[in-house]
LUMLO-504086 format. One line per 5 residues: number of its first residue (from 0); for each residue y, x, z of C-alpha. Coordinates in steps of 0.1 Angstrom, whole numbers, plus 5000, padded with zeros to 4 digits. Layout:
BEGIN
NUM = Y/X/Z | ... .
END
This chain:
BEGIN
0 = 4863/8814/6620 | 4866/8834/6652 | 4830/8828/6662 | 4817/8839/6628 | 4840/8870/6627 .
5 = 4830/8882/6661 | 4793/8880/6654 | 4798/8896/6620 | 4818/8924/6635 | 4792/8931/6661 .
10 = 4764/8931/6635 | 4785/8952/6611 | 4793/8978/6638 | 4757/8980/6648 | 4746/8984/6612 .
15 = 4771/9011/6605 | 4762/9030/6636 | 4725/9030/6628 | 4733/9038/6592 | 4755/9068/6599 .
20 = 4732/9084/6625 | 4701/9089/6602 | 4723/9098/6573 | 4738/9126/6593 | 4704/9136/6606 .
25 = 4689/9136/6571 | 4717/9157/6558 | 4714/9182/6586 | 4676/9182/6581 | 4681/9188/6544 .
30 = 4704/9218/6550 | 4680/9232/6576 | 4650/9228/6553 | 4668/9246/6525 | 4677/9275/6548 .
35 = 4642/9277/6564 | 4623/9273/6531 | 4645/9299/6515 | 4639/9324/6543 | 4601/9317/6542 .
40 = 4600/9321/6505 | 4619/9354/6507 | 4596/9366/6535 | 4565/9356/6515 | 4578/9373/6484 .
45 = 4586/9405/6503 | 4551/9404/6519 | 4535/9399/6485 | 4555/9428/6470 | 4546/9450/6499 .
50 = 4509/9441/6496 | 4510/9449/6459 | 4528/9482/6467 | 4500/9490/6493 | 4473/9483/6468 .
55 = 4490/9504/6441 | 4495/9533/6465 | 4459/9530/6477 | 4447/9532/6441 | 4469/9562/6434 .
60 = 4455/9578/6466 | 4420/9572/6451 | 4432/9590/6420 | 4444/9619/6441 | 4410/9617/6460 .
65 = 4393/9622/6427 | 4411/9654/6421 | 4400/9666/6455 | 4364/9658/6448 | 4367/9677/6415 .
70 = 4382/9706/6433 | 4351/9711/6455 | 4326/9703/6428 | 4304/9734/6423 | 4295/9727/6387 .
75 = 4332/9725/6377 | 4341/9756/6398 | 4314/9775/6379 | 4329/9766/6346 | 4365/9773/6357 .
80 = 4355/9808/6369 | 4333/9818/6340 | 4346/9845/6317 | 4332/9860/6285 | 4325/9851/6250 .
85 = 4294/9830/6256 | 4299/9793/6261 | 4280/9777/6289 | 4269/9747/6268 | 4245/9734/6294 .
90 = 4270/9736/6322 | 4296/9718/6301 | 4271/9691/6293 | 4260/9687/6329 | 4296/9685/6341 .
95 = 4304/9658/6315 | 4273/9639/6327 | 4278/9642/6365 | 4315/9649/6372 | 4332/9627/6346 .
100 = 4315/9595/6358 | 4334/9594/6392 | 4358/9568/6380 | 4335/9540/6372 | 4345/9519/6403 .
105 = 4383/9524/6399 | 4401/9509/6369 | 4429/9535/6374 | 4403/9562/6365 | 4391/9546/6332 .
110 = 4408/9572/6311 | 4409/9608/6324 | 4400/9642/6312 | 4397/9678/6324 | 4411/9707/6305 .
115 = 4393/9741/6310 | 4417/9769/6301 | 4391/9797/6298 | 4372/9776/6272 | 4403/9760/6257 .
120 = 4383/9727/6259 | 4391/9691/6269 | 4362/9673/6287 | 4360/9635/6287 | 4334/9612/6299 .
125 = 4320/9607/6264 | 4325/9640/6247 | 4343/9673/6246 | 4372/9683/6222 | 4393/9711/6212 .
130 = 4429/9703/6222 | 4441/9699/6186 | 4412/9675/6178 | 4418/9656/6210 | 4455/9653/6202 .
135 = 4447/9637/6168 | 4429/9608/6187 | 4449/9605/6219 | 4485/9616/6221 | 4519/9606/6235 .
140 = 4544/9592/6210 | 4572/9613/6224 | 4554/9646/6225 | 4543/9669/6197 | 4510/9688/6199 .
145 = 4527/9720/6210 | 4549/9702/6236 | 4518/9684/6250 | 4499/9718/6253 | 4529/9734/6269 .
150 = 4540/9706/6293 | 4506/9691/6302 | 4479/9717/6296 | 4499/9749/6300 | 4517/9742/6333 .
155 = 4507/9741/6370 | 4509/9705/6384 | 4507/9695/6420 | 4501/9657/6422 | 4527/9653/6394 .
160 = 4533/9619/6377 | 4547/9616/6342 | 4568/9584/6339 | 4559/9555/6316 | 4555/9568/6281 .
165 = 4543/9554/6248 | 4507/9564/6241 | 4484/9562/6211 | 4446/9559/6218 | 4424/9557/6188 .
170 = 4452/9542/6168 | 4460/9516/6195 | 4496/9516/6209 | 4500/9513/6246 | 4522/9526/6275 .
175 = 4508/9548/6303 | 4518/9568/6333 | 4501/9602/6337 | 4489/9617/6369 | 4483/9655/6367 .
180 = 4467/9680/6391 | 4459/9716/6385 | 4426/9731/6398 | 4420/9747/6421 | 4445/9730/6444 .
185 = 4462/9762/6455 | 4473/9771/6420 | 4509/9783/6421 | 4515/9804/6391 | 4525/9790/6357 .
190 = 4489/9785/6346 | 4457/9773/6362 | 4420/9775/6353 | 4418/9737/6349 | 4440/9706/6348 .
195 = 4429/9671/6356 | 4449/9645/6336 | 4446/9607/6344 | 4462/9582/6320 | 4468/9549/6338 .
200 = 4475/9520/6314 | 4506/9499/6322 | 4486/9467/6319 | 4463/9478/6347 | 4492/9484/6370 .
205 = 4508/9451/6359 | 4476/9433/6369 | 4482/9443/6405 | 4516/9426/6404 | 4506/9395/6384 .
210 = 4513/9372/6414 | 4550/9380/6410 | 4553/9380/6373 | 4533/9349/6367 | 4561/9328/6382 .
215 = 4584/9314/6355 | 4610/9341/6348 | 4597/9365/6374 | 4599/9402/6368 | 4588/9435/6383 .
220 = 4602/9470/6379 | 4588/9502/6394 | 4606/9536/6392 | 4599/9570/6406 | 4622/9590/6429 .
225 = 4642/9602/6399 | 4648/9567/6385 | 4622/9570/6357 | 4605/9538/6348 | 4568/9535/6360 .
230 = 4564/9499/6352 | 4586/9471/6338 | 4573/9435/6333 | 4593/9404/6326 | 4627/9420/6318 .
235 = 4642/9445/6293 | 4654/9480/6301 | 4689/9468/6294 | 4688/9442/6322 | 4674/9468/6347 .
240 = 4701/9493/6337 | 4729/9467/6342 | 4714/9458/6376 | 4713/9495/6387 | 4749/9501/6376 .
245 = 4764/9469/6389 | 4785/9478/6421 | 4778/9443/6435 | 4742/9451/6437 | 4732/9470/6469 .
250 = 4700/9490/6463 | 4695/9495/6500 | 4690/9458/6508 | 4655/9444/6509 | 4665/9411/6494 .
255 = 4696/9398/6478 | 4707/9373/6451 | 4718/9387/6417 | 4728/9362/6391 | 4701/9336/6392 .
260 = 4674/9358/6406 | 4664/9368/6441 | 4658/9406/6439 | 4635/9422/6464 | 4636/9460/6468 .
265 = 4611/9482/6487 | 4608/9520/6487 | 4575/9539/6492 | 4575/9564/6520 | 4547/9583/6504 .
270 = 4559/9592/6469 | 4595/9578/6469 | 4588/9551/6443 | 4611/9521/6442 | 4596/9486/6438 .
275 = 4618/9458/6427 | 4608/9422/6420 | 4629/9393/6407 | 4622/9357/6415 | 4642/9329/6398 .
280 = 4662/9307/6422 | 4646/9276/6408 | 4611/9288/6417 | 4623/9300/6451 | 4637/9265/6459 .
285 = 4607/9246/6446 | 4595/9239/6482 | 4630/9231/6493 | 4633/9204/6466 | 4601/9188/6478 .
290 = 4614/9187/6513 | 4646/9172/6500 | 4627/9143/6485 | 4607/9138/6516 | 4639/9138/6537 .
295 = 4655/9110/6515 | 4623/9090/6519 | 4624/9094/6557 | 4661/9085/6557 | 4654/9053/6538 .
300 = 4627/9044/6563 | 4651/9052/6591 | 4678/9029/6575 | 4653/9001/6573 | 4644/9005/6610 .
305 = 4681/9007/6618 | 4686/8975/6600 | 4659/8958/6621 | 4675/8974/6652 | 4709/8960/6641 .
310 = 4695/8926/6637 | 4680/8927/6672 | 4713/8940/6686 | 4733/8913/6668 | 4709/8887/6681 .
315 = 4713/8899/6717 | 4750/8898/6713 | 4750/8864/6698 | 4729/8844/6722 | 4756/8816/6725 .
320 = 4756/8811/6687 | 4719/8808/6678 | 4727/8780/6654 | 4750/8803/6634 | 4723/8829/6633 .
325 = 4699/8804/6619 | 4724/8795/6592 | 4728/8831/6583 | 4691/8836/6581 | 4688/8806/6558 .
330 = 4716/8820/6536 | 4699/8854/6534 | 4667/8837/6525 | 4683/8820/6495 | 4698/8852/6482 .
335 = 4678/8873/6458 | 4667/8905/6473 | 4656/8935/6454 | 4632/8962/6467 | 4639/8998/6460 .
340 = 4611/9023/6460 | 4621/9059/6465 | 4590/9071/6448 | 4570/9054/6421 | 4532/9059/6417 .
345 = 4523/9084/6391 | 4504/9067/6363 | 4482/9082/6337 | 4448/9083/6321 | 4418/9103/6334 .
350 = 4404/9126/6307 | 4368/9120/6297 | 4352/9148/6319 | 4316/9140/6315 | 4313/9140/6277 .
355 = 4295/9173/6276 | 4271/9163/6304 | 4262/9132/6285 | 4255/9151/6253 | 4233/9175/6272 .
360 = 4214/9147/6289 | 4209/9131/6255 | 4195/9163/6240 | 4171/9167/6270 | 4160/9131/6267 .
365 = 4154/9136/6230 | 4132/9166/6236 | 4114/9151/6266 | 4087/9133/6245 | 4078/9167/6230 .
370 = 4075/9183/6264 | 4053/9155/6277 | 4030/9156/6247 | 4026/9194/6250 | 4018/9190/6287 .
375 = 3992/9164/6281 | 3975/9184/6254 | 3973/9214/6277 | 3961/9193/6305 | 3931/9177/6286 .
380 = 3923/9211/6271 | 3920/9227/6305 | 3945/9254/6299 | 3961/9253/6334 | 3945/9276/6359 .
385 = 3956/9260/6392 | 3967/9227/6406 | 4002/9242/6415 | 4008/9251/6378 | 3998/9215/6367 .
390 = 4021/9199/6393 | 4051/9221/6383 | 4045/9214/6346 | 4042/9176/6353 | 4075/9176/6372 .
395 = 4092/9194/6342 | 4078/9168/6318 | 4088/9140/6342 | 4052/9126/6344 | 4039/9111/6376 .
400 = 4005/9122/6387 | 4000/9097/6415 | 3974/9109/6438 | 3960/9133/6412 | 3929/9112/6407 .
405 = 3918/9088/6380 | 3901/9085/6346 | 3906/9100/6311 | 3899/9079/6280 | 3899/9083/6242 .
410 = 3906/9054/6218 | 3898/9055/6181 | 3909/9031/6154 | 3878/9019/6135 | 3875/9020/6097 .
415 = 3895/9052/6088 | 3870/9080/6092 | 3872/9105/6065 | 3903/9090/6049 | 3933/9114/6047 .
420 = 3955/9101/6019 | 3993/9098/6025 | 3991/9060/6026 | 3963/9060/6051 | 3981/9085/6073 .
425 = 4012/9063/6073 | 3992/9033/6081 | 3975/9051/6110 | 4009/9063/6124 | 4021/9026/6124 .
430 = 3988/9015/6140 | 3990/9041/6168 | 4026/9031/6175 | 4016/8994/6178 | 3987/9003/6201 .
435 = 4009/9023/6224 | 4036/8997/6226 | 4011/8969/6233 | 3994/8990/6260 | 4027/8999/6276 .
440 = 4037/8962/6277 | 4004/8953/6295 | 3999/8983/6318 | 4033/8999/6321 | 4041/9035/6312 .
445 = 4010/9056/6312 | 4005/9092/6300 | 3994/9090/6263 | 3991/9115/6235 | 3977/9115/6200 .
450 = 3945/9134/6191 | 3942/9136/6153 | 3954/9108/6131 | 3932/9080/6144 | 3928/9087/6182 .
455 = 3948/9082/6213 | 3942/9099/6247 | 3951/9079/6278 | 3952/9091/6314 | 3949/9066/6343 .
460 = 3961/9080/6375 | 3952/9062/6407 | 3979/9048/6431 | 3979/9057/6468 | 3961/9026/6480 .
465 = 3936/9024/6451 | 3901/9040/6453 | 3877/9049/6424 | 3860/9015/6424 | 3891/8994/6424 .
470 = 3907/9016/6397 | 3876/9014/6375 | 3874/8976/6377 | 3910/8972/6370 | 3908/8996/6341 .
475 = 3879/8978/6325 | 3896/8944/6327 | 3928/8959/6313 | 3909/8976/6284 | 3890/8944/6275 .
480 = 3923/8924/6274 | 3940/8951/6254 | 3912/8954/6228 | 3912/8917/6223 | 3950/8914/6220 .
485 = 3954/8941/6194 | 3927/8926/6173 | 3941/8891/6175 | 3977/8901/6168 | 3973/8931/6145 .
490 = 3937/8929/6133 | 3931/8964/6146 | 3896/8972/6157 | 3893/8999/6184 | 3864/9019/6199 .
495 = 3867/9041/6229 | 3851/9060/6257 | 3861/9069/6293 | 3850/9098/6314 | 3840/9097/6350 .
500 = 3864/9096/6379 | 3882/9129/6385 | 3892/9137/6420 | 3917/9164/6412 | 3941/9170/6383 .
505 = 3922/9202/6376 | 3892/9180/6366 | 3911/9161/6339 | 3897/9182/6311 | 3862/9176/6324 .
510 = 3868/9138/6324 | 3883/9141/6289 | 3852/9159/6277 | 3830/9131/6291 | 3852/9105/6274 .
515 = 3848/9123/6241 | 3810/9123/6245 | 3812/9085/6253 | 3833/9079/6222 | 3808/9099/6200 .
520 = 3780/9077/6215 | 3800/9046/6207 | 3806/9057/6171 | 3770/9067/6167 | 3757/9033/6181 .
525 = 3786/9013/6164 | 3793/8998/6198 | 3823/8974/6202 | 3851/8980/6226 | 3852/9007/6252 .
530 = 3822/9022/6270 | 3820/9044/6300 | 3803/9079/6302 | 3778/9066/6327 | 3763/9044/6300 .
535 = 3753/9073/6278 | 3740/9097/6305 | 3706/9081/6304 | 3700/9094/6269 | 3715/9128/6277 .
540 = 3689/9152/6289 | 3707/9185/6281 | 3726/9205/6307 | 3763/9202/6312 | 3783/9235/6310 .
545 = 3810/9233/6284 | 3829/9264/6271 | 3862/9252/6288 | 3845/9252/6322 | 3832/9287/6317 .
550 = 3866/9300/6306 | 3883/9283/6336 | 3858/9298/6360 | 3863/9333/6346 | 3901/9329/6349 .
555 = 3901/9316/6385 | 3878/9344/6397 | 3899/9371/6380 | 3930/9356/6397 | 3912/9357/6431 .
560 = 3915/9319/6436 | 3884/9313/6457 | 3889/9276/6464 | 3893/9266/6428 | 3863/9288/6417 .
565 = 3841/9271/6443 | 3852/9237/6432 | 3843/9245/6395 | 3808/9257/6405 | 3803/9227/6428 .
570 = 3814/9203/6400 | 3791/9220/6374 | 3760/9218/6396 | 3769/9182/6407 | 3769/9172/6370 .
575 = 3735/9187/6364 | 3718/9178/6398 | 3727/9141/6400 | 3728/9121/6368 | 3707/9145/6346 .
580 = 3670/9150/6346 | 3668/9186/6333 | 3635/9200/6321 | 3625/9234/6331 | 3636/9248/6298 .
585 = 3671/9232/6301 | 3673/9244/6337 | 3665/9279/6327 | 3691/9278/6299 | 3717/9265/6323 .
590 = 3710/9292/6349 | 3711/9318/6321 | 3744/9305/6309 | 3760/9308/6343 | 3745/9342/6349 .
595 = 3759/9353/6316 | 3794/9341/6327 | 3792/9363/6358 | 3779/9393/6338 | 3809/9388/6315 .
600 = 3831/9391/6345 | 3815/9424/6355 | 3825/9438/6321 | 3861/9436/6332 | 3877/9470/6339 .
605 = 3885/9463/6375 | 3848/9457/6384 | 3834/9485/6362 | 3855/9510/6381 | 3840/9499/6415 .
610 = 3806/9504/6430 | 3806/9467/6438 | 3799/9459/6402 | 3765/9474/6402 | 3755/9456/6434 .
615 = 3767/9423/6421 | 3749/9429/6388 | 3716/9434/6405 | 3721/9402/6425 | 3728/9382/6394 .
620 = 3697/9396/6376 | 3676/9388/6406 | 3685/9351/6406 | 3655/9332/6393 | 3654/9299/6375 .
625 = 3623/9287/6394 | 3643/9283/6426 | 3659/9249/6434 | 3693/9243/6419 | 3708/9239/6454 .
630 = 3696/9275/6464 | 3708/9289/6431 | 3742/9271/6436 | 3745/9288/6471 | 3738/9322/6456 .
635 = 3765/9318/6429 | 3790/9306/6456 | 3782/9337/6476 | 3788/9360/6445 | 3820/9341/6438 .
640 = 3832/9348/6474 | 3825/9385/6471 | 3843/9388/6437 | 3873/9369/6448 | 3875/9388/6481 .
645 = 3874/9421/6461 | 3902/9409/6438 | 3924/9398/6468 | 3919/9432/6485 | 3928/9450/6453 .
650 = 3960/9430/6450 | 3969/9439/6486 | 3962/9476/6480 | 3982/9476/6448 | 4012/9458/6465 .
655 = 4011/9483/6494 | 4010/9512/6469 | 4040/9498/6450 | 4060/9494/6482 | 4051/9529/6493 .
660 = 4064/9543/6459 | 4096/9523/6462 | 4102/9537/6497 | 4095/9572/6487 | 4116/9570/6455 .
665 = 4146/9555/6474 | 4144/9583/6501 | 4145/9609/6473 | 4172/9593/6451 | 4195/9575/6475 .
670 = 4224/9600/6468 | 4223/9590/6431 | 4252/9566/6424 | 4233/9551/6395 | 4202/9542/6416 .
675 = 4195/9505/6409 | 4165/9482/6412 | 4161/9486/6374 | 4157/9524/6379 | 4131/9518/6406 .
680 = 4112/9493/6384 | 4111/9520/6357 | 4097/9545/6382 | 4069/9522/6395 | 4063/9508/6360 .
685 = 4066/9472/6370 | 4090/9444/6359 | 4123/9443/6378 | 4120/9407/6389 | 4083/9413/6400 .
690 = 4091/9442/6424 | 4122/9424/6437 | 4101/9394/6448 | 4073/9416/6460 | 4096/9438/6481 .
695 = 4111/9407/6497 | 4077/9391/6505 | 4062/9423/6520 | 4092/9437/6539 | 4112/9406/6546 .
700 = 4145/9421/6532 | 4161/9425/6498 | 4158/9459/6481 | 4196/9462/6479 | 4199/9458/6517 .
705 = 4172/9484/6522 | 4191/9509/6499 | 4223/9503/6518 | 4205/9509/6551 | 4190/9542/6539 .
710 = 4224/9554/6528 | 4241/9543/6560 | 4214/9560/6581 | 4220/9593/6563 | 4258/9588/6565 .
715 = 4255/9583/6603 | 4236/9616/6606 | 4263/9634/6585 | 4291/9619/6605 | 4275/9631/6638 .
720 = 4262/9665/6627 | 4285/9677/6599 | 4322/9683/6593 | 4323/9667/6559 | 4352/9643/6553 .
725 = 4345/9606/6549 | 4351/9609/6512 | 4327/9637/6509 | 4300/9619/6528 | 4305/9588/6506 .
730 = 4298/9609/6476 | 4267/9625/6492 | 4251/9592/6500 | 4256/9576/6466 | 4291/9560/6466 .
735 = 4316/9566/6438 | 4344/9550/6459 | 4351/9559/6495 | 4366/9524/6500 | 4333/9508/6491 .
740 = 4315/9532/6514 | 4338/9523/6543 | 4334/9486/6538 | 4296/9489/6536 | 4294/9511/6567 .
745 = 4316/9487/6587 | 4296/9457/6576 | 4264/9473/6587 | 4275/9490/6620 | 4305/9469/6629 .
750 = 4328/9499/6631 | 4345/9522/6606 | 4331/9557/6598 | 4360/9574/6615 | 4355/9554/6647 .
755 = 4318/9561/6646 | 4325/9599/6644 | 4350/9598/6672 | 4327/9579/6695 | 4300/9606/6691 .
760 = 4324/9635/6693 | 4336/9622/6727 .
END
């Protein structure tokens, strides 16, 4: 089979060549990826350790900065230099209040105290103690009271750090390092007037290095220049001791492998501390393993492409024997072939993540009918003062108002008046439910609410393309059909009344009141079905001015809402001018009622304190009932405009005064680190949220931004005209932390405080 063997050899050689090349390339890629990934992981770990070191040293520098601030504090210097038998109680209290609150922005300064040698007194942020009493509550486990007094309180310290020690705080065991500094800073003898002692919890330091210790098996060890442990997380002291004593471990190398860990070592050039971090080899090579899998996948793809290339090559080299190639393809087609997938799709189930949202939605839907019913009852009672308030409440209750126009109606079940037994009430409940369901089936969802045990209130809101006439005709047809259907199906007789068309949602209560009058007329005349308010107006010769209208008019004028007040007055006079034939007596009573409403307004304190009140009062008294109602209406509108204008101006004056007080108080108290919007609200005697919105509306900026600008403006002056350090300037303009001050200054000016000073010095 020379022909077959030749083609086969050519095919086999091509296949092997293509197979070997990607295999070698994949292997080299794998080795390279291992090396590169390992170096990158080492570099990242070194960078992370150096960043943690930088943060820790910066925090320790802030601790040292605290001692420098305390060294120049006048109140503390007075206490340190006082002599005599009398104790300066007020000075001690003021120092505790002002000085010992410097550490609120640095968690390294959460636990520190000052020891005053002349008073033999320990001052903390919360209280003052005698040393023996303080030792009973806070003490080192390895120091007795006398040793503590001798080594901590009785010696001179210059930025001294006590290594990690067991510490008891109010009965709680912990480990701390202690930073100690004598005051004043130039104390050189064996004693000093005062000592600042800062206890830094090991857990706080460990939190800065959590990125290294959170890895599986990772550990961190920090020691001072003498080899004393400052922090140890993730390993025992025995392991660290073996590491230091092992001759195979070179402490001068930045990174090296020891056992199964990559050990990274850095040394601080500031205080000589040694930082060591250990990372397990498995974690370090995690990315390399991922690349390994990707390499094998790419290699498999390359092999497949190589196979195709080999087939092409074999075909080109076997042009004379195409028949044999066809036979081989046929044979390959008959053979079973199995597909190998390097990776399988990950399968699993998705957790039910929206369960709580569904429960919340169910609860809201359960309470929605109660919200809707409360909204409708407030709407028909006229308790809302403005259209905006009604629209907002309707949106909350998920009730559509359409165009805000329509009719209000009341339906009453006949035959149950005066009956209040349990059986009757249960029967009425069932009847109301049947009426609502039947009506909803015929007309769709309409706003409905119960009024008493035998009445239902319905609101018909007009659609966009439906005017008053079309809405009224459609409503009458619908009501006739509904009354007939409920009687035929359930033998329930219904009486009802509908008010006149309301052109605004603020007039719903008025239409409801008319509907109630129509219902009373229907009950009185024993009319069948539903009647409109227009049908009873012929018999009504009294004036229209209900108590709800009067209360709403008073509220709107007091709020300074001129447009709404004018609308109420226009509606009231329209009700009495058009459909009613008022006698002179009724007309006089109506004018007297409205005049009484305005006189009630003038009894308000805001009008009594103004000269406007007397002028308005005389104008009200001078209005005579003999004039035409149109003239009287114009006079009342003019009075309304004057009162609302007065209220609006008062509001503007009050707002201006509040903003002026806020500006003045900020200018006086900007150096107070505890100055907040809450403090300003207390000063101006207004709610915090109210003055926040008012300040934003009037000035266009938030109060917090204004406070920062005031502080930065003063800081800029101090940087140009004084020789204070940046830390001192930060304290003078209300910052506990110089870091926060620098960040705020750069954010506002675009440059750092030091650069700003240099630019003006030049």
